[in-house]
N, C-alpha and C positions, 0 to 999 in steps of 0.2 A: 637369599638361600636358593640353591639350585632346585629344579624340579625333582620329584621322586620317580625313579625309573626301575622297572623290573621286567624280567623275561618270563613268559608263560612256560611252565615246566610240564612234564608229561602227566603229572597228577592233575593238572588244571586243564589239560586239553579237552575241549568239548563242553566245558562248564560255562555258565553265563558270566558276564563281566561283573554283575552285582555279587554273585556267589563268590567269585575269586577275591574281590575287594573285602567282602565280609570276613572271609576266612583268613586272609593275610594280615588284616589290620584290626580285627576284632570289632568291626562295625556292626551296628544293627542294620536290618534290611532297609529301614526308612532312611538311615544316614547314607548307606551305600547308594541307594536310589537317588537321593538328593544330590550327592556328589557328582553322579553321572549326568543327571538332567540339568544341573547348573553349569555344565560344560567345563568341568575341571579335569576331565580324563581324555587322553588321546591314545589311539592305537597307531604307532608310528608317528606321523605328523598330522593325522586326521582327528579332529575332535569327534567324540562318539557320545551320543545321547540315548542310545538304545540300551536299556537296563538288561534286557535278555539277549544281548549280542553274544553269540558263542565264540569262544576264543580258540585259537590254534597254537600248538606248541611252537615256541620260538618267536612269537610276536612280542614286540617291545611295547610295554604299557607305561605311559607317562602321566603322573599326577602333578597338578600345580603345587608348588611349594607351600607348606603350611596347612594343607588340607587334611592330612592325616598325621598321626603320631607314629614315627618309626622308632620302635624300641631298640635300644642297644647301639645306637649310632652316636650318642653323645655321652661322654664320660660323666659319671655321677660325681657330684660335688662331695668333698669329704664330709663325713658325718660329724655333726656337732653334738656335744653332750646335751641331753634334754634339760631344759630349764623349768619345765612344768610337766605335770602328769599328762601324758597323751590322752586325748579324748578317744573313747571307743569308736570304731568305725560305724558309720551309719548303715542300717540295713539296706541291701540292694533294692532298688525300686523295680517293680514289674515294668516291662516295656510298654509304652503308651503309643496309641495311634499317632501317625504323623498329621498333626493338626495345622502345621504351617502352610500346607498346600490346600487351598479351597477346592471343594468338590465342584465339578462342572454340573450345573443344574440342567435338568431335562424338563423343558417346558411342555405343557399339555399339547401345544400346537406341533410338537415334534412328532407325535404319533399321526401318521398320514392315514393309516387304515388298520383295523384290527377286527378279527372275528375269532371263532373258537379254534381255528386251525393255524392262522398266521397273524403276524403283526408287522407292518411296514413302517419304518422310522426314517425321518429326515435327521441324520446324525449331525450334530454340530462339530465343527473342527475343534481339535484339542481333546477329544474324548475317544479312548480306546474302545474298539468294538467289543472285544471279548478277551479273556485271558487264554494264552496258549496253554495247551494241555501239559506240555513239558514244564512251562513256567509255574503252573498251578501245583504240579507235583513237587517241584524243587522248593518253592516257597512254603508249601504246606500251610500250617496255621498262620504263618507270617503274612499270608495274603491280606489279612485284615488291616495291615499297615500300608497297603498299596492303595492308590487312588481307585475309586469305583470305575468300573467299565460300564458301557452301555447295557450289556447283558445283566449287570448287577442292578442298575437303576430301573430297568423296564418293568419288572413285576409290580413294584409299588406304583409306578406311573399308570399302570393298567388297572389298578385297584385290586390286584391279587398278589400281595407281597410274598405269599408262601408258594406260589406257582411259578417255578422257574421257566424261563424261555430257553429255546435251544438254538444256538447259533449255527447257521449252515454256510455262511460265507462272511467275509470281512472287507472293510475298506480301511485305508491307512488312518492312523490317529489324527494327522493334520489335514485329512481330506474330509470335506463335508458331503452330505447327500444321502441317497437312499440305500437302505440295507433292510433285508427281511430276516425275521426270526420265526421259527416254528413254535407252536404251542402244544403240539402232541408229537409223540415219537413217529407215528405214521406220516404226519406232515413233514417231519424232518427228513425222513428217508426219501420221500417223494421229491422234495426240493433239492436235497443233496444230489440225487440222481441227475436232475436238470443242470445243476452247476457243473457236475463232473463231465456231462456230455456237451457242455457249452451251448445249451439251447436257450438259456435265459438271455433276455435282451438287456444289455448293460451299456449305457452310453454316458461318457464323461464330458464335461465342459472344462476347457483348460485355457489359460492365458500363457503364451510362450514368448521367450526372447528370440526374436527372429521369426520368420514365416516358414513353417515346415512345408515340405513337399507333400501334397495330398496323395492318398492311395493306400495300398495294403502293405503293411510292414510285417515281415516274418523273420524270426531268428530263433536261436536255441539259447535259453537262459541257463546260467550256472550260478552257484552261490558266490563264487569269487572269480572275477574276470582277470585277476592278477594284481589288483591293488586293494583287496579287501572289500570291494563293492560287488553287489550283484551286477550281472550284465551279460552281454552276448559273447558266446564262444565262437571262434572261427572254425572249430572242429564240430561239424554237424553231428558226429557220432560220439561226442564226448560222453563219458560215463556220468550219469546223473543229470544230464542236460534235459531241459523241458522245452518243448515247442511253444512259442508265444506269437500270437497273431493279433495285430491291431489295425483297424481301418481308420485312417486319418482323413478328416475333411476340414479344410480351412473355411471358417464361417465369415471371418472379417480380418483382413490385414489392417493393422493399426500402426502405421509408420514402421519402426523397427521391431514391433511386437505383433501378435496376432491372437485372435480368439479362435479356438479350434474345438471340433467335436471328435471324440475318439470312441469308436465302438469296439468292444472287446469280442473277439472270436474265441479267445481263451481267457483264463482268469489267473494269471501268474502274479506273484507278489511284486508290487511296484512296477507292473507291466507298462503302464502309460508313461510313468516318469522315466523309465529306462529307455523306452523306444524314442521318446522325444529328445531326451538328453543325448543319446548316442547319435541322433540325427543332427546334432549341433544346434538344436532349438529347445533348450531345457525350459522347464516351467519357470515363470516368474516366481521368485521366492525359493527356488530349489537350491539346496545346499549340499546334496549328496551326489546326484547324477547330473552335475553341471560342468563336467570336465572330461576331456579325453583320457584314455588310459595313461596313468602316471603323468598327466598334464596338469596345468593350472586351471582353477575355476574360471569360467567365462564371466565377463562383467555382467552385473545385473543392476540396471538403473530403473527398475520398475517400482522400487520401494515397497515391494510386497514383503510381509513379515512371515509368511508361510507359503508352502507350495500352492500355487493357485490351481487347484484341481477340485472339481465338484461332480459327484455322481448324480447326474441330472435326470436320468431315466432308468427305470427298472421294470422289466416285464417277465412274466413266467406263466406257466399253466398252474391254475389254482389246484392244490393237492386234494381238496374236498369236492370241488364242482367239476373239475376237468376242463374249465373254460379259461382261455387266455385273458390275463389281466395285466395292466401296466399303469404306471404313475410317472408324472413329471413334476419336478420341483425346481423353483428358481434358485440361483446361487445366493448365499448369505450376504449380509451387508458389506463385510470386508472385501469380498470378491467383487461385488458390484462397484465399490468405491475405487478399487484399483483399475477396473475396466474403464470407468468413467474418467479417471485421471489420465490414463493412457490415451483415450480419445481426445481429451482436452489438449494434451501436449502435442499430439499429432496434428490437431487442427491449428494450434499456435505456430507449429513449425511450417505448416503449409501456407 
């Protein structure tokens, strides 16, 4: 059977991918989300795994054949006379939470520091930092069917399940490392101000394909560089463009790979991934920003199963004491294993 293809219409413009699939095919939120995350959906020729990806009118959406039921496309078989009294329809079941997907556990050692004002967490890869405000509004009560975020899990881990934490910044779902939450409204406003002014010290450790050129990288980011991906615009005055600055330092060349430190001067979505990818040295394990505009993905022989990016250092002025504080955490086991394997291969080749 051929894949299922449709074109985003005006009514669907700006809506999330999950919302459009739910409305078109009568899916539950959980099933729409599972369909996307299991890599059954493409925009154009690109596999998309972002449930909250906003769609634009005219985009071609393709679903793997057999993943949804398209009503009205197959002629109905001729009706046969009933041979037995039909059974009454079963009452509809209330939707149940998506239990096929195990929740990501938050270990006690994930909490690096906490007090009455802030909590600093070493986020594991695979866990979303927080729910987007727009996504929360769109899913409404359906949020309970979505996997828990770090913001959802933290209150119980802190021993205060009824006291919500306040997110002031985020790191990508597949990125590990340090993130801070506020525990009071006053602390949230103080920290938010620091992140907006880019005074917080944020440093990432990355493993790259190729050895990038060290130094300061500055560009203007747009939501769509021309192929549906975030990226740099050549027009420095483009409408909606945001200045992005990253300081890149090569820590260790490893044959055709490298270990790199990236210090953020700004904090744009996917900033490190985009700047390194556009330089022709994408992250090991990168599957989105690993190609030139309208080009093919660059080869990846690192065997990394996720983008190798770790938020290794976080520093800011404490909102209650006014004193500068900072923390450093080592990368997780999967990152360390890829790093060690690249070193071993470079040594064997040498």
